[in-house]
C-alpha atoms as one frame of an Amber mdcrd trajectory, in Angstrom:
protein
 227.720 152.633 241.604 230.900 154.665 241.379 231.645 157.130 238.613 233.622
 160.313 238.060 231.801 163.548 237.299 232.916 167.129 236.811 230.580 169.214
 238.970 230.699 172.989 239.019 231.950 174.558 242.252 228.689 176.300 243.217
 226.688 173.099 242.785 229.183 171.028 244.764 229.234 173.564 247.604 225.442
 173.553 247.779 225.238 169.751 247.698 227.886 169.456 250.427 225.953 171.935
 252.576 222.734 169.934 252.138 224.562 166.685 252.896 226.047 168.154 256.057
 222.663 169.423 257.262 220.875 166.160 256.490 223.817 164.032 257.693 223.893
 161.899 254.567 226.433 161.523 251.766 226.821 163.962 248.891 226.150 161.054
 246.534 222.754 160.435 248.112 221.900 164.133 247.854 222.976 164.293 244.195
 221.003 161.144 243.376 217.892 162.492 245.075 218.157 165.885 243.359 218.770
 164.328 239.947 215.817 161.973 240.418 213.559 164.874 241.431 214.703 166.997
 238.489 214.274 164.193 235.981 210.781 163.336 237.190 209.581 166.853 238.054
 206.352 167.977 236.552 206.278 171.335 238.367 207.385 173.305 235.300 206.220
 173.238 231.714 208.777 173.213 228.914 208.460 177.009 228.588 209.627 177.378
 232.219 206.260 178.433 233.628 205.081 176.710 236.812 202.336 174.111 236.449
 200.957 174.115 239.975 201.409 175.421 243.452 203.630 173.710 246.003 202.578
 174.005 249.651 200.350 176.903 248.634 203.073 178.767 246.731 203.651 179.005
 243.015 207.340 178.184 242.322 209.476 180.690 240.480 210.629 179.563 237.039
 214.227 178.292 236.921 216.852 180.986 236.420 219.841 178.793 235.715 221.685
 179.420 238.973 221.732 178.002 242.466 221.270 180.290 245.447 223.013 179.036
 248.583 221.891 179.484 252.163 225.032 181.571 252.703 223.853 184.037 250.046
 220.406 184.214 251.660 221.996 184.826 255.083 224.109 187.634 253.608 221.010
 189.306 252.163 219.198 188.924 255.487 222.128 190.530 257.320 222.260 193.412
 254.836 218.498 193.979 255.099 218.466 193.587 258.890 216.031 190.682 258.821
């Protein structure tokens, strides 16, 4: 289904990066992420995690997306 959406720049950049890495369309990535978010039971309504994922307890949402580019920059600055 086609539709027009206004997507914030940071979200679009992150989705495009994921699509490039997974070699699938941005639409498929957005659909998958929306489906996961709408059916997620990892966080309670107060933002606290419900369970561990792969042995780790997820951080509560902070309202921003962190890109791989930002992580790489931090790694470079820290010498990791």
